[in-house]
MDTraj code that builds the backbone (N, CA, C; nanometers):
import mdtraj as md
import numpy as np

residues = "THR THR HIS LEU SER PRO GLN LEU PRO LYS LEU SER VAL LEU GLU HIS ASP ALA MET PRO ILE SER ILE VAL ASN LEU ARG ALA ALA MET LYS SER PRO GLU THR GLU GLU LEU GLU ARG GLN LEU THR ALA LEU THR THR ARG ARG LEU THR HIS GLU ARG GLN LEU PHE VAL LEU GLU ARG ARG LYS MET GLN LEU LEU ALA SER GLU LYS GLU LEU LYS GLY LEU ASP ASN THR SER PHE TRP ASN GLY SER TYR LEU LEU GLU GLY THR LEU ASP ARG ASN GLY TYR SER LYS ASP THR ILE THR ILE SER ALA GLN LEU THR PRO PRO LYS GLY GLY ALA PRO ILE ALA ILE GLU VAL SER GLY ALA ARG THR ASN LEU ASN GLU VAL ILE ASP ARG LEU ALA GLU LYS VAL CYS ALA SER LEU ASN LEU ALA ARG SER VAL VAL PRO TRP ASN ALA ALA ASP GLU ALA GLN LYS TYR PHE GLU GLU ALA LYS TRP ALA LEU LYS TRP ASN ARG LEU GLU GLU ALA GLN ASN ALA ALA GLU SER ALA TRP ALA LEU GLY LYS GLN ASP MET GLU CYS ALA LEU VAL ARG VAL ASP ALA ALA THR GLY VAL LYS THR VAL LEU GLY GLU".split()
xyz = np.array([
    [2.4852, 3.8746, -2.9367],
    [2.5379, 3.7389, -2.9610],
    [2.4251, 3.6374, -2.9774],
    [2.3146, 3.6575, -2.9048],
    [2.2025, 3.5632, -2.9189],
    [2.1434, 3.5654, -3.0589],
    [2.1358, 3.6848, -3.1187],
    [2.0827, 3.6960, -3.2546],
    [2.1827, 3.6461, -3.3576],
    [2.3125, 3.6691, -3.3340],
    [2.4128, 3.6376, -3.4350],
    [2.4511, 3.4901, -3.4373],
    [2.4494, 3.4234, -3.3228],
    [2.5000, 3.2862, -3.3173],
    [2.4302, 3.1904, -3.4142],
    [2.2962, 3.1976, -3.4338],
    [2.2367, 3.1057, -3.5326],
    [2.2817, 3.1345, -3.6754],
    [2.3319, 3.2576, -3.7005],
    [2.3709, 3.2947, -3.8360],
    [2.5180, 3.2643, -3.8667],
    [2.5965, 3.2302, -3.7643],
    [2.7395, 3.2085, -3.7857],
    [2.7705, 3.0996, -3.8889],
    [2.6922, 2.9898, -3.8967],
    [2.7229, 2.8891, -4.0000],
    [2.7202, 2.9459, -4.1412],
    [2.6500, 3.0564, -4.1643],
    [2.6443, 3.1162, -4.2972],
    [2.7818, 3.1673, -4.3427],
    [2.8675, 3.1982, -4.2473],
    [2.9992, 3.2508, -4.2832],
    [3.0834, 3.1485, -4.3582],
    [3.0510, 3.0211, -4.3437],
    [3.1298, 2.9167, -4.4109],
    [3.0722, 2.8792, -4.5473],
    [2.9617, 2.9442, -4.5875],
    [2.9004, 2.9128, -4.7170],
    [2.9818, 2.9785, -4.8289],
    [3.0233, 2.8998, -4.9263],
    [3.0972, 2.9531, -5.0406],
    [3.0029, 3.0323, -5.1311],
    [3.0596, 3.1275, -5.2025],
    [2.9765, 3.2169, -5.2834],
    [2.8911, 3.1414, -5.3849],
    [2.9469, 3.0377, -5.4465],
    [2.8696, 2.9665, -5.5486],
    [2.7608, 2.8785, -5.4880],
    [2.7660, 2.8546, -5.3554],
    [2.6618, 2.7769, -5.2886],
    [2.5541, 2.8651, -5.2257],
    [2.5822, 2.9945, -5.2141],
    [2.4864, 3.0858, -5.1496],
    [2.3660, 3.1093, -5.2409],
    [2.2478, 3.1093, -5.1805],
    [2.1245, 3.1242, -5.2573],
    [2.0486, 3.2467, -5.2088],
    [2.0544, 3.3604, -5.2816],
    [1.9786, 3.4784, -5.2410],
    [1.8302, 3.4612, -5.2737],
    [1.7451, 3.5081, -5.1828],
    [1.6007, 3.4973, -5.2043],
    [1.5333, 3.6236, -5.1515],
    [1.4358, 3.6729, -5.2250],
    [1.3593, 3.7910, -5.1843],
    [1.2142, 3.7510, -5.1651],
    [1.1554, 3.7962, -5.0556],
    [1.0137, 3.7710, -5.0306],
    [0.9367, 3.8930, -5.0809],
    [0.8688, 3.8777, -5.1936],
    [0.7998, 3.9902, -5.2551],
    [0.6753, 4.0252, -5.1748],
    [0.5872, 3.9300, -5.1584],
    [0.4690, 3.9526, -5.0747],
    [0.3928, 3.8227, -5.0528],
    [0.3142, 3.8224, -4.9474],
    [0.2138, 3.7185, -4.9237],
    [0.0834, 3.7941, -4.9054],
    [-0.0055, 3.7873, -5.0042],
    [-0.1257, 3.8687, -5.0051],
    [-0.2509, 3.7833, -4.9887],
    [-0.3455, 3.8342, -4.9112],
    [-0.4732, 3.7657, -4.8936],
    [-0.5610, 3.7864, -5.0161],
    [-0.6375, 3.6839, -5.0523],
    [-0.7268, 3.6939, -5.1670],
    [-0.8387, 3.7944, -5.1408],
    [-0.8807, 3.8044, -5.0135],
    [-0.9848, 3.9003, -4.9754],
    [-0.9257, 3.9995, -4.8759],
    [-0.9552, 4.1285, -4.8942],
    [-0.8967, 4.2335, -4.8114],
    [-0.9880, 4.2714, -4.6953],
    [-0.9264, 4.2844, -4.5780],
    [-0.9942, 4.3324, -4.4573],
    [-0.8844, 4.3702, -4.3584],
    [-0.9168, 4.4443, -4.2515],
    [-0.8148, 4.4746, -4.1498],
    [-0.7510, 4.3480, -4.0924],
    [-0.8313, 4.2416, -4.0767],
    [-0.7783, 4.1168, -4.0205],
    [-0.6796, 4.0508, -4.1166],
    [-0.7131, 4.0502, -4.2462],
    [-0.6228, 3.9852, -4.3413],
    [-0.4954, 4.0665, -4.3625],
    [-0.5050, 4.1992, -4.3484],
    [-0.3841, 4.2817, -4.3595],
    [-0.2868, 4.2508, -4.2458],
    [-0.3409, 4.2319, -4.1266],
    [-0.2566, 4.1939, -4.0130],
    [-0.1964, 4.0555, -4.0358],
    [-0.2780, 3.9653, -4.0916],
    [-0.2298, 3.8299, -4.1210],
    [-0.1181, 3.8333, -4.2240],
    [-0.1323, 3.9173, -4.3261],
    [-0.0263, 3.9317, -4.4273],
    [0.1046, 3.9745, -4.3632],
    [0.0975, 4.0732, -4.2737],
    [0.2193, 4.1223, -4.2069],
    [0.2837, 4.0123, -4.1238],
    [0.2012, 3.9390, -4.0488],
    [0.2546, 3.8332, -3.9628],
    [0.3219, 3.7235, -4.0451],
    [0.2550, 3.6791, -4.1511],
    [0.3091, 3.5686, -4.2299],
    [0.4346, 3.6095, -4.3069],
    [0.4383, 3.7348, -4.3554],
    [0.5587, 3.7820, -4.4243],
    [0.6764, 3.7879, -4.3277],
    [0.6511, 3.8398, -4.2059],
    [0.7572, 3.8455, -4.1050],
    [0.8027, 3.7057, -4.0651],
    [0.7080, 3.6149, -4.0463],
    [0.7420, 3.4777, -4.0096],
    [0.8246, 3.4100, -4.1191],
    [0.7848, 3.4297, -4.2439],
    [0.8577, 3.3686, -4.3555],
    [1.0006, 3.4212, -4.3621],
    [1.0149, 3.5523, -4.3446],
    [1.1487, 3.6126, -4.3460],
    [1.2362, 3.5535, -4.2363],
    [1.1833, 3.5519, -4.1130],
    [1.2615, 3.4993, -3.9992],
    [1.2964, 3.3529, -4.0196],
    [1.1975, 3.2756, -4.0698],
    [1.2199, 3.1322, -4.0839],
    [1.3266, 3.1015, -4.1881],
    [1.3197, 3.1669, -4.3037],
    [1.4140, 3.1365, -4.4113],
    [1.5566, 3.1795, -4.3773],
    [1.5722, 3.2818, -4.2923],
    [1.7080, 3.3230, -4.2541],
    [1.7807, 3.2142, -4.1767],
    [1.7074, 3.1169, -4.1220],
    [1.7704, 3.0098, -4.0450],
    [1.8249, 2.8979, -4.1336],
    [1.7959, 2.9023, -4.2622],
    [1.8529, 2.8031, -4.3529],
    [1.9928, 2.8488, -4.3935],
    [2.0902, 2.7614, -4.3783],
    [2.2311, 2.7981, -4.3923],
    [2.2644, 2.8589, -4.5282],
    [2.2120, 2.8016, -4.6345],
    [2.2497, 2.8483, -4.7683],
    [2.1625, 2.9618, -4.8206],
    [2.0539, 2.9910, -4.7509],
    [1.9629, 3.0959, -4.7977],
    [2.0015, 3.2306, -4.7375],
    [2.0048, 3.3318, -4.8210],
    [2.0334, 3.4677, -4.7773],
    [1.9161, 3.5557, -4.8192],
    [1.8360, 3.5942, -4.7206],
    [1.7146, 3.6707, -4.7491],
    [1.7510, 3.8168, -4.7705],
    [1.7149, 3.8703, -4.8866],
    [1.7449, 4.0087, -4.9197],
    [1.6325, 4.0993, -4.8717],
    [1.6708, 4.2093, -4.8072],
    [1.5731, 4.3071, -4.7588],
    [1.5298, 4.3951, -4.8746],
    [1.4022, 4.3936, -4.9072],
    [1.3534, 4.4722, -5.0202],
    [1.2496, 4.5761, -4.9770],
    [1.2157, 4.5808, -4.8475],
    [1.1096, 4.6722, -4.8059],
    [1.1617, 4.8124, -4.7787],
    [1.2878, 4.8245, -4.7353],
    [1.3455, 4.9571, -4.7102],
    [1.4435, 4.9887, -4.8223],
    [1.3883, 5.0284, -4.9349],
    [1.4684, 5.0431, -5.0568],
    [1.5814, 5.1443, -5.0414],
    [1.5576, 5.2492, -4.9602],
    [1.6578, 5.3550, -4.9521],
    [1.7859, 5.3076, -4.8842],
    [1.7833, 5.1931, -4.8180],
    [1.9013, 5.1432, -4.7475],
    [1.9858, 5.0496, -4.8333],
    [1.9436, 5.0246, -4.9567],
    [2.0103, 4.9228, -5.0367],
    [2.1340, 4.9719, -5.1109],
    [2.1530, 5.1028, -5.1200],
    [2.2670, 5.1550, -5.1959],
    [2.3991, 5.1044, -5.1398],
    [2.4128, 5.1082, -5.0080],
    [2.5383, 5.0650, -4.9463],
    [2.5620, 4.9159, -4.9677],
    [2.4548, 4.8369, -4.9704],
    [2.4691, 4.6930, -4.9920],
    [2.5236, 4.6666, -5.1317],
    [2.4744, 4.7410, -5.2298],
    [2.5225, 4.7223, -5.3663],
    [2.6697, 4.7628, -5.3783],
    [2.7066, 4.8703, -5.3088],
    [2.8448, 4.9162, -5.3145],
    [2.9391, 4.8138, -5.2531],
    [2.8979, 4.7534, -5.1418],
    [2.9827, 4.6543, -5.0754],
    [3.0061, 4.5334, -5.1650],
    [2.9034, 4.4936, -5.2376],
    [2.9154, 4.3763, -5.3229],
    [2.9793, 4.4079, -5.4570],
    [2.9865, 4.5377, -5.4913],
    [3.0425, 4.5747, -5.6198],
    [2.9578, 4.5282, -5.7365],
    [2.8256, 4.5258, -5.7160],
    [2.7363, 4.4764, -5.8200],
    [2.6740, 4.5913, -5.8973],
    [2.6411, 4.5659, -6.0227],
    [2.5628, 4.6651, -6.0939],
    [2.4147, 4.6423, -6.0628],
    [2.3302, 4.7335, -6.1070],
    [2.1880, 4.7245, -6.0750],
    [2.1248, 4.5963, -6.1274],
    [2.1625, 4.5554, -6.2462],
    [2.0991, 4.4393, -6.3077],
    [2.1244, 4.3128, -6.2269],
    [2.2504, 4.2863, -6.1947],
    [2.2815, 4.1634, -6.1214],
    [2.2261, 4.1667, -5.9803],
    [2.2206, 4.2865, -5.9209],
    [2.1683, 4.2951, -5.7849],
    [2.0196, 4.2606, -5.7803],
    [1.9412, 4.3196, -5.8686],
    [1.7963, 4.2987, -5.8638],
    [1.7533, 4.1655, -5.9233],
    [1.8311, 4.1114, -6.0171],
    [1.7885, 3.9906, -6.0866],
    [1.8608, 3.8648, -6.0405],
    [1.9469, 3.8766, -5.9408],
    [2.0285, 3.7631, -5.9013],
    [1.9690, 3.6750, -5.7946],
    [1.8426, 3.6952, -5.7591],
    [1.7852, 3.6166, -5.6506],
    [1.6539, 3.5524, -5.6917],
    [1.6175, 3.4475, -5.6195],
    [1.4849, 3.3889, -5.6335],
    [1.3833, 3.4833, -5.5696],
    [1.2635, 3.4861, -5.6252],
    [1.1564, 3.5693, -5.5710],
    [1.0450, 3.4788, -5.5207],
    [1.0055, 3.5000, -5.3948],
    [0.8979, 3.4216, -5.3352],
    [0.7773, 3.5116, -5.3124],
    [0.6636, 3.4725, -5.3650],
    [0.5393, 3.5465, -5.3420],
    [0.4255, 3.4465, -5.3322],
    [0.3121, 3.4912, -5.2788],
    [0.2028, 3.3969, -5.2640],
    [0.0706, 3.4634, -5.2312],
    [-0.0343, 3.3829, -5.2400],
    [-0.1701, 3.4278, -5.2107],
    [-0.2261, 3.3425, -5.0971],
    [-0.2932, 3.4082, -5.0026],
    [-0.3540, 3.3380, -4.8897],
    [-0.4996, 3.3043, -4.9225],
    [-0.5345, 3.1787, -4.9031],
    [-0.6739, 3.1330, -4.9215],
    [-0.7281, 3.1706, -5.0583],
    [-0.6530, 3.1372, -5.1611],
    [-0.6902, 3.1723, -5.2978],
    [-0.8225, 3.1090, -5.3403],
    [-0.8483, 2.9871, -5.2908],
    [-0.9688, 2.9155, -5.3325],
    [-1.0829, 2.9251, -5.2320],
    [-1.0736, 3.0196, -5.1396],
    [-1.1827, 3.0373, -5.0441],
    [-1.1357, 3.0297, -4.9001],
    [-1.2111, 3.0946, -4.8136],
    [-1.1754, 3.1054, -4.6722],
    [-1.2281, 2.9864, -4.5928],
    [-1.1467, 2.9386, -4.5003],
    [-1.1881, 2.8366, -4.4039],
    [-1.1530, 2.8875, -4.2650],
    [-1.2443, 2.8764, -4.1717],
    [-1.2190, 2.9303, -4.0373],
    [-1.1135, 2.8514, -3.9611],
    [-1.0903, 2.7264, -4.0012],
    [-0.9939, 2.6417, -3.9293],
    [-0.8591, 2.6302, -3.9996],
    [-0.8592, 2.6387, -4.1322],
    [-0.7387, 2.6104, -4.2097],
    [-0.6990, 2.7300, -4.2943],
    [-0.5689, 2.7554, -4.3008],
    [-0.5157, 2.8579, -4.3898],
    [-0.4308, 2.7905, -4.4968],
    [-0.4429, 2.8382, -4.6193],
    [-0.3672, 2.7816, -4.7304],
    [-0.2842, 2.8913, -4.7970],
    [-0.1576, 2.8634, -4.8182],
    [-0.0687, 2.9557, -4.8896],
    [-0.0362, 2.8949, -5.0249],
    [-0.0787, 2.9629, -5.1305],
    [-0.0451, 2.9217, -5.2672],
    [0.0679, 3.0126, -5.3137],
    [0.1884, 2.9602, -5.3146],
    [0.3067, 3.0427, -5.3415],
    [0.3716, 3.0027, -5.4723],
    [0.4562, 3.0924, -5.5223],
    [0.5405, 3.0560, -5.6354],
    [0.6800, 3.1120, -5.6134],
    [0.7760, 3.0304, -5.6510],
    [0.9171, 3.0637, -5.6369],
    [0.9720, 3.0857, -5.7775],
    [1.0055, 3.2107, -5.8079],
    [1.0514, 3.2442, -5.9431],
    [1.2031, 3.2517, -5.9468],
    [1.2680, 3.1709, -6.0313],
    [1.4145, 3.1748, -6.0410],
    [1.4620, 3.3056, -6.1035],
    [1.5892, 3.3401, -6.0828],
    [1.6433, 3.4601, -6.1472],
    [1.6526, 3.4429, -6.2980],
    [1.6611, 3.5554, -6.3658],
    [1.6822, 3.5582, -6.5113],
    [1.5695, 3.4891, -6.5874],
    [1.4465, 3.5054, -6.5361],
    [1.3304, 3.4629, -6.6138],
    [1.3042, 3.3151, -6.6210],
    [1.3471, 3.2377, -6.5218],
    [1.3179, 3.0952, -6.5209],
    [1.1708, 3.0679, -6.4933],
    [1.1265, 2.9457, -6.5187],
    [0.9862, 2.9091, -6.4958],
    [0.9558, 2.9039, -6.3466],
    [0.8463, 2.9675, -6.3018],
    [0.8111, 2.9668, -6.1595],
    [0.7808, 2.8260, -6.1089],
    [0.8135, 2.8022, -5.9834],
    [0.7857, 2.6743, -5.9173],
    [0.6670, 2.6950, -5.8249],
    [0.5599, 2.6176, -5.8441],
    [0.4392, 2.6303, -5.7614],
    [0.4576, 2.5545, -5.6300],
    [0.4198, 2.6198, -5.5209],
    [0.4292, 2.5599, -5.3877],
    [0.2985, 2.5873, -5.3149],
    [0.2414, 2.4858, -5.2518],
    [0.1186, 2.5075, -5.1734],
    [0.1282, 2.4339, -5.0407],
    [0.0964, 2.5055, -4.9333],
    [0.0963, 2.4455, -4.7993],
    [-0.0304, 2.4885, -4.7270],
    [-0.0755, 2.4034, -4.6350],
    [-0.1928, 2.4335, -4.5540],
    [-0.1652, 2.3958, -4.4103],
    [-0.2441, 2.4515, -4.3199],
    [-0.2303, 2.4194, -4.1788],
    [-0.3311, 2.4951, -4.0957],
    [-0.3256, 2.4721, -3.9662],
    [-0.4223, 2.5327, -3.8752],
    [-0.3974, 2.6835, -3.8612],
    [-0.5042, 2.7610, -3.8598],
    [-0.4923, 2.9052, -3.8393],
    [-0.4373, 2.9386, -3.7006],
    [-0.4507, 2.8443, -3.6100],
    [-0.4028, 2.8668, -3.4737],
    [-0.2541, 2.8362, -3.4588],
    [-0.1901, 2.7872, -3.5651],
    [-0.0477, 2.7543, -3.5570],
    [0.0221, 2.7992, -3.6858],
    [0.0377, 2.9309, -3.7004],
    [0.0997, 2.9859, -3.8211],
    [0.2466, 2.9460, -3.8328],
    [0.3143, 2.9281, -3.7181],
    [0.4555, 2.8882, -3.7219],
    [0.4747, 2.7564, -3.7948],
    [0.3834, 2.6620, -3.7691],
    [0.3940, 2.5310, -3.8339],
    [0.3692, 2.5432, -3.9846],
    [0.2750, 2.6279, -4.0228],
    [0.2457, 2.6486, -4.1654],
    [0.3689, 2.7043, -4.2372],
    [0.4331, 2.8040, -4.1759],
    [0.5509, 2.8646, -4.2379],
    [0.6685, 2.7676, -4.2383],
    [0.6774, 2.6829, -4.1378],
    [0.7829, 2.5815, -4.1361],
    [0.7659, 2.4867, -4.2555],
    [0.6419, 2.4510, -4.2847],
    [0.6156, 2.3655, -4.4014],
    [0.6517, 2.4376, -4.5310],
    [0.6204, 2.5676, -4.5363],
    [0.6552, 2.6456, -4.6545],
    [0.8066, 2.6476, -4.6748],
    [0.8818, 2.6684, -4.5662],
    [1.0280, 2.6711, -4.5749],
    [1.0832, 2.5362, -4.6209],
    [1.0244, 2.4280, -4.5721],
    [1.0685, 2.2945, -4.6138],
    [1.0508, 2.2749, -4.7637],
    [0.9374, 2.3223, -4.8172],
    [0.9109, 2.3058, -4.9604],
    [1.0011, 2.3962, -5.0435],
    [1.0311, 2.5165, -4.9927],
    [1.1239, 2.6054, -5.0629],
    [1.2607, 2.5389, -5.0733],
    [1.3085, 2.4843, -4.9616],
    [1.4397, 2.4184, -4.9598],
    [1.4413, 2.2963, -5.0524],
    [1.3313, 2.2198, -5.0511],
    [1.3241, 2.1026, -5.1380],
    [1.3256, 2.1440, -5.2849],
    [1.2564, 2.2529, -5.3178],
    [1.2520, 2.3013, -5.4560],
    [1.3883, 2.3472, -5.5038],
    [1.4700, 2.3986, -5.4097],
    [1.6034, 2.4477, -5.4443],
    [1.7119, 2.3426, -5.4227],
    [1.6694, 2.2216, -5.3807],
    [1.7636, 2.1111, -5.3560],
    [1.8691, 2.1486, -5.2519],
    [1.8247, 2.2174, -5.1462],
    [1.9162, 2.2583, -5.0407],
    [1.9159, 2.1561, -4.9277],
    [2.0332, 2.1352, -4.8681],
    [2.0415, 2.0517, -4.7489],
    [1.9755, 2.1257, -4.6344],
    [1.8934, 2.0572, -4.5541],
    [1.8226, 2.1210, -4.4458],
    [1.9156, 2.1558, -4.3306],
    [1.8848, 2.2649, -4.2598],
    [1.9632, 2.3048, -4.1434],
    [1.9458, 2.2025, -4.0322],
    [2.0555, 2.1772, -3.9601],
    [2.0532, 2.0771, -3.8537],
    [1.9757, 2.1278, -3.7329],
    [1.9952, 2.2559, -3.6972],
    [1.9309, 2.3106, -3.5778],
    [1.7852, 2.3415, -3.6080],
    [1.6901, 2.2830, -3.5329],
    [1.5483, 2.3105, -3.5578],
    [1.5126, 2.4545, -3.5231],
    [1.4115, 2.5062, -3.5908],
    [1.3646, 2.6420, -3.5678],
    [1.2749, 2.6451, -3.4459],
    [1.3078, 2.7301, -3.3496],
    [1.2246, 2.7450, -3.2302],
    [1.1667, 2.8861, -3.2306],
    [1.0439, 2.8990, -3.2806],
    [0.9823, 3.0311, -3.2961],
    [0.9597, 3.0995, -3.1622],
    [0.9264, 3.0209, -3.0586],
    [0.8997, 3.0801, -2.9276],
    [1.0249, 3.1447, -2.8690],
    [1.1389, 3.0769, -2.8810],
    [1.2648, 3.1332, -2.8316],
    [1.3014, 3.2591, -2.9091],
    [1.2815, 3.2543, -3.0405],
    [1.3157, 3.3702, -3.1224],
    [1.2250, 3.4884, -3.0894],
    [1.0966, 3.4585, -3.0644],
    [1.0018, 3.5645, -3.0274],
    [1.0452, 3.6326, -2.8982],
    [1.0920, 3.5549, -2.8019],
    [1.1353, 3.6117, -2.6748],
    [1.2583, 3.7001, -2.6930],
    [1.3481, 3.6578, -2.7824],
    [1.4680, 3.7393, -2.8093],
    [1.4295, 3.8745, -2.8681],
    [1.3383, 3.8728, -2.9629],
    [1.2945, 3.9990, -3.0233],
    [1.2201, 4.0854, -2.9218],
    [1.1454, 4.0221, -2.8319],
    [1.0736, 4.0981, -2.7307],
    [1.1709, 4.1681, -2.6361],
    [1.2751, 4.0969, -2.5953],
    [1.3759, 4.1586, -2.5089],
    [1.4459, 4.2732, -2.5814],
    [1.4703, 4.2542, -2.7114],
    [1.5322, 4.3601, -2.7900],
    [1.4398, 4.4827, -2.7975],
    [1.3093, 4.4571, -2.8129],
    [1.2125, 4.5669, -2.8203],
    [1.2088, 4.6452, -2.6895],
    [1.2111, 4.5751, -2.5783],
    [1.2094, 4.6432, -2.4478],
    [1.3350, 4.7270, -2.4286],
    [1.4495, 4.6719, -2.4703],
    [1.5750, 4.7468, -2.4576],
    [1.5708, 4.8738, -2.5426],
    [1.5266, 4.8601, -2.6681],
    [1.5208, 4.9758, -2.7578],
    [1.4220, 5.0803, -2.7060],
    [1.3111, 5.0324, -2.6501],
    [1.2107, 5.1253, -2.5969],
    [1.2658, 5.2016, -2.4770],
    [1.3410, 5.1326, -2.3937],
    [1.4009, 5.1955, -2.2763],
    [1.4903, 5.3127, -2.3160],
    [1.5606, 5.2981, -2.4292],
    [1.6527, 5.4023, -2.4752],
    [1.5898, 5.4913, -2.5823],
    [1.4567, 5.4842, -2.5918],
    [1.3804, 5.5721, -2.6818],
    [1.4179, 5.5544, -2.8290],
    [1.4583, 5.4338, -2.8655],
    [1.4864, 5.4031, -3.0068],
    [1.3597, 5.3390, -3.0629],
    [1.2633, 5.4257, -3.0948],
    [1.1264, 5.3807, -3.1193],
    [1.1118, 5.2952, -3.2451],
    [1.1816, 5.3314, -3.3515],
    [1.1682, 5.2527, -3.4745],
    [1.2216, 5.1114, -3.4541],
    [1.3360, 5.1007, -3.3875],
    [1.3920, 4.9681, -3.3592],
    [1.3002, 4.8895, -3.2672],
    [1.2450, 4.9580, -3.1673],
    [1.1542, 4.8917, -3.0737],
    [1.0304, 4.8406, -3.1457],
    [0.9775, 4.9219, -3.2364],
    [0.8574, 4.8817, -3.3085],
    [0.8845, 4.7615, -3.3988],
    [0.9959, 4.7639, -3.4718],
    [1.0300, 4.6514, -3.5593],
    [1.0488, 4.5221, -3.4808],
    [1.1195, 4.5322, -3.3683],
    [1.1445, 4.4127, -3.2862],
    [1.0156, 4.3613, -3.2241],
    [0.9310, 4.4526, -3.1767],
    [0.8038, 4.4121, -3.1160],
    [0.7118, 4.3466, -3.2179],
    [0.7092, 4.4008, -3.3414],
    [0.6272, 4.3404, -3.4468],
    [0.6776, 4.2003, -3.4799],
    [0.8105, 4.1835, -3.4807],
    [0.8671, 4.0508, -3.5073],
    [0.8305, 3.9526, -3.3971],
    [0.8400, 3.9978, -3.2716],
    [0.8032, 3.9115, -3.1583],
    [0.6569, 3.8709, -3.1677],
    [0.5718, 3.9655, -3.2036],
    [0.4276, 3.9375, -3.2148],
    [0.4017, 3.8368, -3.3260],
    [0.4642, 3.8580, -3.4409],
    [0.4453, 3.7668, -3.5544],
    [0.4939, 3.6261, -3.5218],
    [0.6015, 3.6170, -3.4413],
    [0.6575, 3.4870, -3.4060],
    [0.5789, 3.4154, -3.2968],
    [0.4725, 3.4792, -3.2472],
    [0.3830, 3.4088, -3.1562],
    [0.3702, 3.4637, -3.0162],
    [0.4469, 3.5678, -2.9813],
    [0.4343, 3.6249, -2.8466],
    [0.3198, 3.7278, -2.8461],
    [0.1992, 3.6769, -2.8553],
    [0.0815, 3.7623, -2.8672],
    [0.0097, 3.7711, -2.7324],
    [0.0816, 3.8286, -2.6345],
    [0.0241, 3.8458, -2.5019],
    [0.0146, 3.9952, -2.4703],
    [-0.0417, 4.0267, -2.3539],
    [-0.0618, 4.1667, -2.3159],
    [0.0706, 4.2414, -2.3042],
    [0.1735, 4.1741, -2.2520],
    [0.3042, 4.2359, -2.2327],
    [0.3607, 4.2853, -2.3654],
    [0.3538, 4.1997, -2.4673],
    [0.4055, 4.2369, -2.5991],
    [0.3153, 4.3408, -2.6655],
    [0.1837, 4.3292, -2.6443],
    [0.0905, 4.4254, -2.7027],
    [0.1187, 4.5663, -2.6517],
    [0.1490, 4.5797, -2.5233],
    [0.1774, 4.7113, -2.4653],
    [0.3069, 4.7695, -2.5215],
    [0.4073, 4.6846, -2.5404],
    [0.5334, 4.7325, -2.5985],
    [0.5100, 4.7798, -2.7415],
    [0.4267, 4.7080, -2.8170],
    [0.3944, 4.7502, -2.9535],
    [0.3289, 4.8876, -2.9538],
    [0.2351, 4.9080, -2.8625],
    [0.1649, 5.0361, -2.8545],
    [0.2617, 5.1469, -2.8150],
    [0.3444, 5.1200, -2.7144],
    [0.4407, 5.2210, -2.6668],
    [0.5383, 5.2601, -2.7775],
    [0.5854, 5.1592, -2.8530],
    [0.6815, 5.1883, -2.9591],
    [0.6170, 5.2681, -3.0729],
    [0.4905, 5.2374, -3.1011],
    [0.4219, 5.3052, -3.2104],
    [0.3834, 5.4495, -3.1752],
    [0.3528, 5.4730, -3.0477],
    [0.3052, 5.6055, -3.0070],
    [0.4113, 5.6900, -2.9399],
    [0.5159, 5.6241, -2.8854],
    [0.6157, 5.6979, -2.8102],
    [0.5672, 5.7405, -2.6733],
    [0.4538, 5.6815, -2.6293],
    [0.3962, 5.7166, -2.4987],
    [0.3923, 5.5913, -2.4136],
    [0.4383, 5.6044, -2.2895],
    [0.4395, 5.4900, -2.1966],
    [0.2976, 5.4548, -2.1556],
    [0.2577, 5.3299, -2.1800],
    [0.1249, 5.2834, -2.1448],
    [0.1248, 5.2281, -2.0035],
    [0.0256, 5.2683, -1.9260],
    [0.0071, 5.2141, -1.7919],
    [-0.1073, 5.1144, -1.7977],
    [-0.0812, 4.9915, -1.7551],
    [-0.1806, 4.8871, -1.7616],
    [-0.3083, 4.9297, -1.6901],
    [-0.4213, 4.9166, -1.7586],
    [-0.5489, 4.9544, -1.6971],
    [-0.6011, 5.0866, -1.7478],
    [-0.5167, 5.1661, -1.8136],
    [-0.5640, 5.2945, -1.8670],
    [-0.6366, 5.2740, -1.9990],
])
top = md.Topology()
chain = top.add_chain()
for i, resn in enumerate(residues, 1):
    res = top.add_residue(resn, chain, resSeq=i)
    for name in ("N", "CA", "C"):
        top.add_atom(name, md.element.get_by_symbol(name[0]), res)
traj = md.Trajectory(xyz[None], top)
């Protein structure tokens, strides 16, 4: 119920007002282990943040094998399913690296070959949640969407995912535990407690603090 309650307002959105959006990727201009981790965090943050907008429906595109049932439920053909949404992608620090500031140069491509909309946001590297919040605001403004009334609280959401990860780990549902733990980490719960759950979920071995 804690996860579903913020999404309940979406049930009242009429079909012609619903706006499907797919997050293709957020890629760093320069590759390193650190930037790969940053890409994962920012993509997860963007996904979580945009799901809180009432009219936006974020389509899952990373687990392709699970999409067949979604298409069947909607009764869509392949063309309308793949081409019926806006595509969001972007580059991190395209014009050079700064140790204090991160810049996302994104583009929002409309369905059916419309002209891409350029979006750029910057912010402190120590506060990725705020940077993604700015990105979401610009996406909504570009689509002329009314903003959600309830503010996004990344810390509360991170705690919910962390509790979900612990529950899944307890019942040996490792893939679910890993996904939830990664979401909690991306949303800002980057402490030892969450780090251990991430390790346990990835390895399937219970970590004892100090080993």
